[in-house]
N, CA, C, O and CB atoms as a CASP TS submission, in Angstrom:
PFRMAT TS
TARGET T0000
AUTHOR 0000-0000-0000
METHOD Language model
MODEL 1
PARENT N/A
ATOM      1  N   MET     1       3.851   1.827 -46.023  1.00  0.00           N
ATOM      2  CA  MET     1       3.882   3.008 -45.171  1.00  0.00           C
ATOM      3  C   MET     1       5.254   3.667 -45.280  1.00  0.00           C
ATOM      4  O   MET     1       6.278   3.012 -45.473  1.00  0.00           O
ATOM      5  CB  MET     1       3.560   2.638 -43.696  1.00  0.00           C
ATOM      6  N   SER     2       5.227   4.931 -45.154  1.00  0.00           N
ATOM      7  CA  SER     2       6.502   5.647 -45.232  1.00  0.00           C
ATOM      8  C   SER     2       7.251   5.534 -43.913  1.00  0.00           C
ATOM      9  O   SER     2       6.682   5.170 -42.884  1.00  0.00           O
ATOM     10  CB  SER     2       6.275   7.128 -45.593  1.00  0.00           C
ATOM     11  N   ASP     3       8.508   5.844 -43.964  1.00  0.00           N
ATOM     12  CA  ASP     3       9.345   5.756 -42.767  1.00  0.00           C
ATOM     13  C   ASP     3       8.866   6.716 -41.680  1.00  0.00           C
ATOM     14  O   ASP     3       8.949   6.393 -40.495  1.00  0.00           O
ATOM     15  CB  ASP     3      10.806   6.052 -43.118  1.00  0.00           C
ATOM     16  N   ALA     4       8.376   7.868 -42.058  1.00  0.00           N
ATOM     17  CA  ALA     4       7.909   8.858 -41.083  1.00  0.00           C
ATOM     18  C   ALA     4       6.704   8.336 -40.307  1.00  0.00           C
ATOM     19  O   ALA     4       6.591   8.577 -39.105  1.00  0.00           O
ATOM     20  CB  ALA     4       7.551  10.177 -41.785  1.00  0.00           C
ATOM     21  N   VAL     5       5.817   7.633 -40.972  1.00  0.00           N
ATOM     22  CA  VAL     5       4.628   7.077 -40.305  1.00  0.00           C
ATOM     23  C   VAL     5       5.037   5.990 -39.335  1.00  0.00           C
ATOM     24  O   VAL     5       4.512   5.921 -38.224  1.00  0.00           O
ATOM     25  CB  VAL     5       3.623   6.517 -41.336  1.00  0.00           C
ATOM     26  N   ILE     6       5.960   5.146 -39.735  1.00  0.00           N
ATOM     27  CA  ILE     6       6.435   4.064 -38.864  1.00  0.00           C
ATOM     28  C   ILE     6       7.111   4.643 -37.618  1.00  0.00           C
ATOM     29  O   ILE     6       6.870   4.177 -36.505  1.00  0.00           O
ATOM     30  CB  ILE     6       7.419   3.139 -39.629  1.00  0.00           C
ATOM     31  N   VAL     7       7.947   5.647 -37.806  1.00  0.00           N
ATOM     32  CA  VAL     7       8.610   6.292 -36.666  1.00  0.00           C
ATOM     33  C   VAL     7       7.577   6.934 -35.751  1.00  0.00           C
ATOM     34  O   VAL     7       7.706   6.846 -34.530  1.00  0.00           O
ATOM     35  CB  VAL     7       9.628   7.351 -37.151  1.00  0.00           C
ATOM     36  N   ALA     8       6.565   7.570 -36.303  1.00  0.00           N
ATOM     37  CA  ALA     8       5.514   8.202 -35.497  1.00  0.00           C
ATOM     38  C   ALA     8       4.750   7.155 -34.687  1.00  0.00           C
ATOM     39  O   ALA     8       4.451   7.373 -33.513  1.00  0.00           O
ATOM     40  CB  ALA     8       4.540   8.990 -36.399  1.00  0.00           C
ATOM     41  N   LEU     9       4.433   6.010 -35.316  1.00  0.00           N
ATOM     42  CA  LEU     9       3.722   4.944 -34.604  1.00  0.00           C
ATOM     43  C   LEU     9       4.569   4.375 -33.471  1.00  0.00           C
ATOM     44  O   LEU     9       4.059   4.143 -32.375  1.00  0.00           O
ATOM     45  CB  LEU     9       3.327   3.826 -35.574  1.00  0.00           C
ATOM     46  N   ILE    10       5.844   4.149 -33.722  1.00  0.00           N
ATOM     47  CA  ILE    10       6.733   3.617 -32.689  1.00  0.00           C
ATOM     48  C   ILE    10       6.864   4.610 -31.542  1.00  0.00           C
ATOM     49  O   ILE    10       6.839   4.218 -30.376  1.00  0.00           O
ATOM     50  CB  ILE    10       8.120   3.293 -33.276  1.00  0.00           C
ATOM     51  N   THR    11       7.001   5.878 -31.860  1.00  0.00           N
ATOM     52  CA  THR    11       7.122   6.917 -30.836  1.00  0.00           C
ATOM     53  C   THR    11       5.854   7.002 -29.996  1.00  0.00           C
ATOM     54  O   THR    11       5.921   7.119 -28.772  1.00  0.00           O
ATOM     55  CB  THR    11       7.419   8.279 -31.483  1.00  0.00           C
ATOM     56  N   THR    12       4.705   6.944 -30.648  1.00  0.00           N
ATOM     57  CA  THR    12       3.428   6.999 -29.928  1.00  0.00           C
ATOM     58  C   THR    12       3.268   5.783 -29.023  1.00  0.00           C
ATOM     59  O   THR    12       2.851   5.917 -27.872  1.00  0.00           O
ATOM     60  CB  THR    12       2.251   7.080 -30.918  1.00  0.00           C
ATOM     61  N   ALA    13       3.595   4.609 -29.530  1.00  0.00           N
ATOM     62  CA  ALA    13       3.490   3.387 -28.724  1.00  0.00           C
ATOM     63  C   ALA    13       4.424   3.466 -27.517  1.00  0.00           C
ATOM     64  O   ALA    13       4.058   3.064 -26.412  1.00  0.00           O
ATOM     65  CB  ALA    13       3.822   2.137 -29.578  1.00  0.00           C
ATOM     66  N   GLY    14       5.619   3.982 -27.735  1.00  0.00           N
ATOM     67  CA  GLY    14       6.561   4.133 -26.624  1.00  0.00           C
ATOM     68  C   GLY    14       6.058   5.102 -25.581  1.00  0.00           C
ATOM     69  O   GLY    14       6.206   4.857 -24.383  1.00  0.00           O
ATOM     70  N   SER    15       5.465   6.198 -26.015  1.00  0.00           N
ATOM     71  CA  SER    15       4.925   7.187 -25.069  1.00  0.00           C
ATOM     72  C   SER    15       3.787   6.599 -24.246  1.00  0.00           C
ATOM     73  O   SER    15       3.703   6.827 -23.039  1.00  0.00           O
ATOM     74  CB  SER    15       4.435   8.435 -25.816  1.00  0.00           C
ATOM     75  N   ILE    16       2.922   5.853 -24.893  1.00  0.00           N
ATOM     76  CA  ILE    16       1.809   5.207 -24.178  1.00  0.00           C
ATOM     77  C   ILE    16       2.346   4.196 -23.174  1.00  0.00           C
ATOM     78  O   ILE    16       1.854   4.118 -22.048  1.00  0.00           O
ATOM     79  CB  ILE    16       0.843   4.511 -25.173  1.00  0.00           C
ATOM     80  N   PHE    17       3.339   3.430 -23.569  1.00  0.00           N
ATOM     81  CA  PHE    17       3.939   2.441 -22.678  1.00  0.00           C
ATOM     82  C   PHE    17       4.535   3.111 -21.439  1.00  0.00           C
ATOM     83  O   PHE    17       4.326   2.644 -20.320  1.00  0.00           O
ATOM     84  CB  PHE    17       5.019   1.640 -23.420  1.00  0.00           C
ATOM     85  N   VAL    18       5.274   4.201 -21.636  1.00  0.00           N
ATOM     86  CA  VAL    18       5.868   4.921 -20.509  1.00  0.00           C
ATOM     87  C   VAL    18       4.781   5.501 -19.607  1.00  0.00           C
ATOM     88  O   VAL    18       4.923   5.476 -18.385  1.00  0.00           O
ATOM     89  CB  VAL    18       6.796   6.042 -21.015  1.00  0.00           C
ATOM     90  N   ALA    19       3.708   6.020 -20.182  1.00  0.00           N
ATOM     91  CA  ALA    19       2.612   6.572 -19.382  1.00  0.00           C
ATOM     92  C   ALA    19       1.958   5.492 -18.533  1.00  0.00           C
ATOM     93  O   ALA    19       1.648   5.721 -17.364  1.00  0.00           O
ATOM     94  CB  ALA    19       1.565   7.233 -20.288  1.00  0.00           C
ATOM     95  N   VAL    20       1.750   4.325 -19.111  1.00  0.00           N
ATOM     96  CA  VAL    20       1.137   3.216 -18.366  1.00  0.00           C
ATOM     97  C   VAL    20       2.048   2.774 -17.227  1.00  0.00           C
ATOM     98  O   VAL    20       1.576   2.537 -16.115  1.00  0.00           O
ATOM     99  CB  VAL    20       0.841   2.023 -19.306  1.00  0.00           C
ATOM    100  N   LEU    21       3.338   2.662 -17.489  1.00  0.00           N
ATOM    101  CA  LEU    21       4.277   2.280 -16.427  1.00  0.00           C
ATOM    102  C   LEU    21       4.307   3.310 -15.305  1.00  0.00           C
ATOM    103  O   LEU    21       4.385   2.945 -14.132  1.00  0.00           O
ATOM    104  CB  LEU    21       5.682   2.101 -17.001  1.00  0.00           C
ATOM    105  N   THR    22       4.246   4.578 -15.649  1.00  0.00           N
ATOM    106  CA  THR    22       4.252   5.646 -14.647  1.00  0.00           C
ATOM    107  C   THR    22       3.015   5.559 -13.755  1.00  0.00           C
ATOM    108  O   THR    22       3.123   5.677 -12.534  1.00  0.00           O
ATOM    109  CB  THR    22       4.318   7.024 -15.329  1.00  0.00           C
ATOM    110  N   MET    23       1.854   5.355 -14.349  1.00  0.00           N
ATOM    111  CA  MET    23       0.620   5.228 -13.568  1.00  0.00           C
ATOM    112  C   MET    23       0.681   3.993 -12.680  1.00  0.00           C
ATOM    113  O   MET    23       0.267   4.047 -11.521  1.00  0.00           O
ATOM    114  CB  MET    23      -0.610   5.156 -14.497  1.00  0.00           C
ATOM    115  N   TRP    24       1.183   2.898 -13.197  1.00  0.00           N
ATOM    116  CA  TRP    24       1.259   1.654 -12.430  1.00  0.00           C
ATOM    117  C   TRP    24       2.169   1.834 -11.225  1.00  0.00           C
ATOM    118  O   TRP    24       1.836   1.388 -10.126  1.00  0.00           O
ATOM    119  CB  TRP    24       1.766   0.497 -13.314  1.00  0.00           C
ATOM    120  N   ASN    25       3.318   2.484 -11.417  1.00  0.00           N
ATOM    121  CA  ASN    25       4.255   2.704 -10.308  1.00  0.00           C
ATOM    122  C   ASN    25       3.684   3.644  -9.265  1.00  0.00           C
ATOM    123  O   ASN    25       3.908   3.436  -8.073  1.00  0.00           O
ATOM    124  CB  ASN    25       5.570   3.259 -10.829  1.00  0.00           C
ATOM    125  N   SER    26       2.950   4.676  -9.676  1.00  0.00           N
ATOM    126  CA  SER    26       2.379   5.594  -8.695  1.00  0.00           C
ATOM    127  C   SER    26       1.287   4.898  -7.882  1.00  0.00           C
ATOM    128  O   SER    26       1.170   5.145  -6.682  1.00  0.00           O
ATOM    129  CB  SER    26       1.814   6.845  -9.393  1.00  0.00           C
ATOM    130  N   ASN    27       0.499   4.048  -8.499  1.00  0.00           N
ATOM    131  CA  ASN    27      -0.512   3.288  -7.759  1.00  0.00           C
ATOM    132  C   ASN    27       0.142   2.316  -6.796  1.00  0.00           C
ATOM    133  O   ASN    27      -0.347   2.117  -5.684  1.00  0.00           O
ATOM    134  CB  ASN    27      -1.433   2.534  -8.720  1.00  0.00           C
ATOM    135  N   LYS    28       1.229   1.717  -7.208  1.00  0.00           N
ATOM    136  CA  LYS    28       1.944   0.778  -6.358  1.00  0.00           C
ATOM    137  C   LYS    28       2.502   1.495  -5.130  1.00  0.00           C
ATOM    138  O   LYS    28       2.432   0.969  -4.019  1.00  0.00           O
ATOM    139  CB  LYS    28       3.076   0.094  -7.143  1.00  0.00           C
ATOM    140  N   ALA    29       3.053   2.692  -5.325  1.00  0.00           N
ATOM    141  CA  ALA    29       3.591   3.475  -4.211  1.00  0.00           C
ATOM    142  C   ALA    29       2.477   3.884  -3.254  1.00  0.00           C
ATOM    143  O   ALA    29       2.661   3.839  -2.038  1.00  0.00           O
ATOM    144  CB  ALA    29       4.327   4.721  -4.731  1.00  0.00           C
ATOM    145  N   ALA    30       1.338   4.279  -3.781  1.00  0.00           N
ATOM    146  CA  ALA    30       0.213   4.692  -2.929  1.00  0.00           C
ATOM    147  C   ALA    30      -0.276   3.520  -2.103  1.00  0.00           C
ATOM    148  O   ALA    30      -0.591   3.686  -0.925  1.00  0.00           O
ATOM    149  CB  ALA    30      -0.942   5.263  -3.777  1.00  0.00           C
ATOM    150  N   SER    31      -0.346   2.334  -2.699  1.00  0.00           N
ATOM    151  CA  SER    31      -0.824   1.207  -1.932  1.00  0.00           C
ATOM    152  C   SER    31       0.198   0.761  -0.916  1.00  0.00           C
ATOM    153  O   SER    31      -0.171   0.200   0.116  1.00  0.00           O
ATOM    154  CB  SER    31      -1.181   0.069  -2.841  1.00  0.00           C
ATOM    155  N   SER    32       1.464   0.990  -1.171  1.00  0.00           N
ATOM    156  CA  SER    32       2.500   0.684  -0.192  1.00  0.00           C
ATOM    157  C   SER    32       2.374   1.606   1.014  1.00  0.00           C
ATOM    158  O   SER    32       2.517   1.155   2.151  1.00  0.00           O
ATOM    159  CB  SER    32       3.898   0.812  -0.823  1.00  0.00           C
ATOM    160  N   ASP    33       2.108   2.895   0.784  1.00  0.00           N
ATOM    161  CA  ASP    33       1.907   3.840   1.880  1.00  0.00           C
ATOM    162  C   ASP    33       0.696   3.443   2.715  1.00  0.00           C
ATOM    163  O   ASP    33       0.744   3.490   3.944  1.00  0.00           O
ATOM    164  CB  ASP    33       1.734   5.266   1.338  1.00  0.00           C
ATOM    165  N   SER    34      -0.372   3.058   2.059  1.00  0.00           N
ATOM    166  CA  SER    34      -1.580   2.635   2.772  1.00  0.00           C
ATOM    167  C   SER    34      -1.294   1.391   3.598  1.00  0.00           C
ATOM    168  O   SER    34      -1.757   1.270   4.732  1.00  0.00           O
ATOM    169  CB  SER    34      -2.735   2.367   1.783  1.00  0.00           C
ATOM    170  N   ARG    35      -0.536   0.476   3.032  1.00  0.00           N
ATOM    171  CA  ARG    35      -0.203  -0.759   3.734  1.00  0.00           C
ATOM    172  C   ARG    35       0.629  -0.458   4.974  1.00  0.00           C
ATOM    173  O   ARG    35       0.393  -1.038   6.034  1.00  0.00           O
ATOM    174  CB  ARG    35       0.552  -1.722   2.805  1.00  0.00           C
ATOM    175  N   ASP    36       1.600   0.442   4.851  1.00  0.00           N
ATOM    176  CA  ASP    36       2.428   0.814   5.996  1.00  0.00           C
ATOM    177  C   ASP    36       1.592   1.476   7.083  1.00  0.00           C
ATOM    178  O   ASP    36       1.778   1.213   8.271  1.00  0.00           O
ATOM    179  CB  ASP    36       3.557   1.750   5.558  1.00  0.00           C
ATOM    180  N   LYS    37       0.671   2.335   6.665  1.00  0.00           N
ATOM    181  CA  LYS    37      -0.201   3.005   7.633  1.00  0.00           C
ATOM    182  C   LYS    37      -1.070   1.984   8.363  1.00  0.00           C
ATOM    183  O   LYS    37      -1.241   2.067   9.580  1.00  0.00           O
ATOM    184  CB  LYS    37      -1.088   4.056   6.931  1.00  0.00           C
ATOM    185  N   LEU    38      -1.614   1.029   7.626  1.00  0.00           N
ATOM    186  CA  LEU    38      -2.449   0.006   8.257  1.00  0.00           C
ATOM    187  C   LEU    38      -1.647  -0.883   9.201  1.00  0.00           C
ATOM    188  O   LEU    38      -2.154  -1.300  10.242  1.00  0.00           O
ATOM    189  CB  LEU    38      -3.122  -0.848   7.194  1.00  0.00           C
ATOM    190  N   LYS    39      -0.404  -1.173   8.843  1.00  0.00           N
ATOM    191  CA  LYS    39       0.445  -1.975   9.726  1.00  0.00           C
ATOM    192  C   LYS    39       0.692  -1.248  11.038  1.00  0.00           C
ATOM    193  O   LYS    39       0.646  -1.854  12.109  1.00  0.00           O
ATOM    194  CB  LYS    39       1.780  -2.302   9.042  1.00  0.00           C
ATOM    195  N   LYS    40       0.958   0.069  10.955  1.00  0.00           N
ATOM    196  CA  LYS    40       1.184   0.855  12.171  1.00  0.00           C
ATOM    197  C   LYS    40      -0.061   0.892  13.037  1.00  0.00           C
ATOM    198  O   LYS    40       0.018   0.735  14.255  1.00  0.00           O
ATOM    199  CB  LYS    40       1.615   2.280  11.818  1.00  0.00           C
ATOM    200  N   GLU    41      -1.218   1.099  12.407  1.00  0.00           N
ATOM    201  CA  GLU    41      -2.478   1.117  13.159  1.00  0.00           C
ATOM    202  C   GLU    41      -2.737  -0.232  13.807  1.00  0.00           C
ATOM    203  O   GLU    41      -3.210  -0.305  14.941  1.00  0.00           O
ATOM    204  CB  GLU    41      -3.651   1.494  12.242  1.00  0.00           C
ATOM    205  N   ASN    42      -2.426  -1.302  13.080  1.00  0.00           N
ATOM    206  CA  ASN    42      -2.631  -2.647  13.606  1.00  0.00           C
ATOM    207  C   ASN    42      -1.748  -2.899  14.822  1.00  0.00           C
ATOM    208  O   ASN    42      -2.204  -3.477  15.808  1.00  0.00           O
ATOM    209  CB  ASN    42      -2.349  -3.691  12.524  1.00  0.00           C
ATOM    210  N   GLU    43      -0.486  -2.471  14.762  1.00  0.00           N
ATOM    211  CA  GLU    43       0.415  -2.637  15.895  1.00  0.00           C
ATOM    212  C   GLU    43      -0.090  -1.849  17.106  1.00  0.00           C
ATOM    213  O   GLU    43      -0.037  -2.345  18.232  1.00  0.00           O
ATOM    214  CB  GLU    43       1.837  -2.186  15.519  1.00  0.00           C
ATOM    215  N   ALA    44      -0.576  -0.638  16.884  1.00  0.00           N
ATOM    216  CA  ALA    44      -1.103   0.172  17.983  1.00  0.00           C
ATOM    217  C   ALA    44      -2.324  -0.500  18.611  1.00  0.00           C
ATOM    218  O   ALA    44      -2.474  -0.504  19.833  1.00  0.00           O
ATOM    219  CB  ALA    44      -1.471   1.585  17.485  1.00  0.00           C
ATOM    220  N   LEU    45      -3.179  -1.059  17.788  1.00  0.00           N
ATOM    221  CA  LEU    45      -4.364  -1.753  18.315  1.00  0.00           C
ATOM    222  C   LEU    45      -3.971  -3.020  19.075  1.00  0.00           C
ATOM    223  O   LEU    45      -4.600  -3.359  20.078  1.00  0.00           O
ATOM    224  CB  LEU    45      -5.330  -2.106  17.170  1.00  0.00           C
ATOM    225  N   LYS    46      -2.950  -3.711  18.611  1.00  0.00           N
ATOM    226  CA  LYS    46      -2.480  -4.909  19.326  1.00  0.00           C
ATOM    227  C   LYS    46      -1.950  -4.537  20.708  1.00  0.00           C
ATOM    228  O   LYS    46      -2.231  -5.220  21.693  1.00  0.00           O
ATOM    229  CB  LYS    46      -1.380  -5.632  18.513  1.00  0.00           C
ATOM    230  N   ARG    47      -1.167  -3.425  20.774  1.00  0.00           N
ATOM    231  CA  ARG    47      -0.650  -2.980  22.073  1.00  0.00           C
ATOM    232  C   ARG    47      -1.794  -2.604  23.010  1.00  0.00           C
ATOM    233  O   ARG    47      -1.784  -2.963  24.187  1.00  0.00           O
ATOM    234  CB  ARG    47       0.304  -1.782  21.893  1.00  0.00           C
ATOM    235  N   GLU    48      -2.772  -1.886  22.485  1.00  0.00           N
ATOM    236  CA  GLU    48      -3.927  -1.481  23.297  1.00  0.00           C
ATOM    237  C   GLU    48      -4.693  -2.711  23.786  1.00  0.00           C
ATOM    238  O   GLU    48      -5.129  -2.762  24.936  1.00  0.00           O
ATOM    239  CB  GLU    48      -4.865  -0.554  22.485  1.00  0.00           C
ATOM    240  N   ASN    49      -4.851  -3.694  22.911  1.00  0.00           N
ATOM    241  CA  ASN    49      -5.544  -4.918  23.279  1.00  0.00           C
ATOM    242  C   ASN    49      -4.784  -5.664  24.378  1.00  0.00           C
ATOM    243  O   ASN    49      -5.391  -6.179  25.317  1.00  0.00           O
ATOM    244  CB  ASN    49      -5.725  -5.817  22.051  1.00  0.00           C
ATOM    245  N   ASN    50      -3.459  -5.719  24.258  1.00  0.00           N
ATOM    246  CA  ASN    50      -2.658  -6.402  25.279  1.00  0.00           C
ATOM    247  C   ASN    50      -2.772  -5.707  26.624  1.00  0.00           C
ATOM    248  O   ASN    50      -2.860  -6.371  27.656  1.00  0.00           O
ATOM    249  CB  ASN    50      -1.191  -6.470  24.853  1.00  0.00           C
ATOM    250  N   GLU    51      -2.773  -4.371  26.627  1.00  0.00           N
ATOM    251  CA  GLU    51      -2.914  -3.628  27.880  1.00  0.00           C
ATOM    252  C   GLU    51      -4.265  -3.908  28.531  1.00  0.00           C
ATOM    253  O   GLU    51      -4.350  -4.115  29.741  1.00  0.00           O
ATOM    254  CB  GLU    51      -2.750  -2.121  27.632  1.00  0.00           C
ATOM    255  N   LYS    52      -5.304  -3.912  27.726  1.00  0.00           N
ATOM    256  CA  LYS    52      -6.641  -4.179  28.270  1.00  0.00           C
ATOM    257  C   LYS    52      -6.755  -5.623  28.756  1.00  0.00           C
ATOM    258  O   LYS    52      -7.427  -5.889  29.752  1.00  0.00           O
ATOM    259  CB  LYS    52      -7.720  -3.893  27.210  1.00  0.00           C
ATOM    260  N   GLN    53      -6.108  -6.547  28.066  1.00  0.00           N
ATOM    261  CA  GLN    53      -6.143  -7.945  28.488  1.00  0.00           C
ATOM    262  C   GLN    53      -5.433  -8.123  29.827  1.00  0.00           C
ATOM    263  O   GLN    53      -5.862  -8.923  30.658  1.00  0.00           O
ATOM    264  CB  GLN    53      -5.500  -8.845  27.421  1.00  0.00           C
ATOM    265  N   GLU    54      -4.338  -7.371  30.038  1.00  0.00           N
ATOM    266  CA  GLU    54      -3.645  -7.430  31.329  1.00  0.00           C
ATOM    267  C   GLU    54      -4.547  -6.943  32.456  1.00  0.00           C
ATOM    268  O   GLU    54      -4.550  -7.521  33.543  1.00  0.00           O
ATOM    269  CB  GLU    54      -2.359  -6.593  31.288  1.00  0.00           C
ATOM    270  N   ILE    55      -5.309  -5.889  32.205  1.00  0.00           N
ATOM    271  CA  ILE    55      -6.243  -5.370  33.212  1.00  0.00           C
ATOM    272  C   ILE    55      -7.316  -6.412  33.507  1.00  0.00           C
ATOM    273  O   ILE    55      -7.647  -6.648  34.669  1.00  0.00           O
ATOM    274  CB  ILE    55      -6.894  -4.043  32.732  1.00  0.00           C
ATOM    275  N   ILE    56      -7.859  -7.034  32.469  1.00  0.00           N
ATOM    276  CA  ILE    56      -8.893  -8.061  32.654  1.00  0.00           C
ATOM    277  C   ILE    56      -8.337  -9.225  33.456  1.00  0.00           C
ATOM    278  O   ILE    56      -8.989  -9.719  34.376  1.00  0.00           O
ATOM    279  CB  ILE    56      -9.427  -8.559  31.292  1.00  0.00           C
ATOM    280  N   ASP    57      -7.126  -9.666  33.108  1.00  0.00           N
ATOM    281  CA  ASP    57      -6.510 -10.780  33.828  1.00  0.00           C
ATOM    282  C   ASP    57      -6.278 -10.430  35.297  1.00  0.00           C
ATOM    283  O   ASP    57      -6.471 -11.271  36.174  1.00  0.00           O
ATOM    284  CB  ASP    57      -5.185 -11.171  33.167  1.00  0.00           C
ATOM    285  N   TYR    58      -5.865  -9.189  35.564  1.00  0.00           N
ATOM    286  CA  TYR    58      -5.639  -8.747  36.941  1.00  0.00           C
ATOM    287  C   TYR    58      -6.928  -8.865  37.761  1.00  0.00           C
ATOM    288  O   TYR    58      -6.916  -9.410  38.865  1.00  0.00           O
ATOM    289  CB  TYR    58      -5.120  -7.291  36.964  1.00  0.00           C
ATOM    290  N   TYR    59      -8.023  -8.360  37.227  1.00  0.00           N
ATOM    291  CA  TYR    59      -9.292  -8.391  37.976  1.00  0.00           C
ATOM    292  C   TYR    59      -9.837  -9.803  38.088  1.00  0.00           C
ATOM    293  O   TYR    59     -10.486 -10.121  39.085  1.00  0.00           O
ATOM    294  CB  TYR    59     -10.331  -7.491  37.306  1.00  0.00           C
ATOM    295  N   ARG    60      -9.604 -10.645  37.127  1.00  0.00           N
ATOM    296  CA  ARG    60     -10.045 -12.037  37.231  1.00  0.00           C
ATOM    297  C   ARG    60      -9.293 -12.744  38.350  1.00  0.00           C
ATOM    298  O   ARG    60      -9.894 -13.481  39.131  1.00  0.00           O
ATOM    299  CB  ARG    60      -9.837 -12.779  35.894  1.00  0.00           C
ATOM    300  N   LYS    61      -7.984 -12.526  38.435  1.00  0.00           N
ATOM    301  CA  LYS    61      -7.194 -13.145  39.493  1.00  0.00           C
ATOM    302  C   LYS    61      -7.585 -12.598  40.853  1.00  0.00           C
ATOM    303  O   LYS    61      -7.639 -13.343  41.832  1.00  0.00           O
ATOM    304  CB  LYS    61      -5.705 -12.926  39.249  1.00  0.00           C
ATOM    305  N   ARG    62      -7.859 -11.303  40.921  1.00  0.00           N
ATOM    306  CA  ARG    62      -8.215 -10.659  42.179  1.00  0.00           C
ATOM    307  C   ARG    62      -9.557 -11.165  42.695  1.00  0.00           C
ATOM    308  O   ARG    62      -9.733 -11.345  43.900  1.00  0.00           O
ATOM    309  CB  ARG    62      -8.257  -9.142  42.006  1.00  0.00           C
ATOM    310  N   ASP    63     -10.510 -11.398  41.780  1.00  0.00           N
ATOM    311  CA  ASP    63     -11.852 -11.797  42.178  1.00  0.00           C
ATOM    312  C   ASP    63     -11.966 -13.263  42.545  1.00  0.00           C
ATOM    313  O   ASP    63     -12.987 -13.684  43.088  1.00  0.00           O
ATOM    314  CB  ASP    63     -12.809 -11.491  41.086  1.00  0.00           C
ATOM    315  N   LYS    64     -10.940 -14.050  42.260  1.00  0.00           N
ATOM    316  CA  LYS    64     -11.013 -15.489  42.585  1.00  0.00           C
ATOM    317  C   LYS    64     -10.909 -15.751  44.049  1.00  0.00           C
ATOM    318  O   LYS    64     -10.954 -16.905  44.475  1.00  0.00           O
ATOM    319  CB  LYS    64      -9.931 -16.247  41.881  1.00  0.00           C
TER
END
């Protein structure tokens, strides 16, 4: 193979490699955002659950 063909193959392989890394990093960032959003929602639900549990405990103690 001539030198020009080898350089073209190396350049193409490098471009494909960079494209794959870029896609992988963008997917990783998107899943990190989703994870953060789910963590926030989970914390909000835990707080709501604790508030409701306090109300339940209050009425249980009152009814005894």
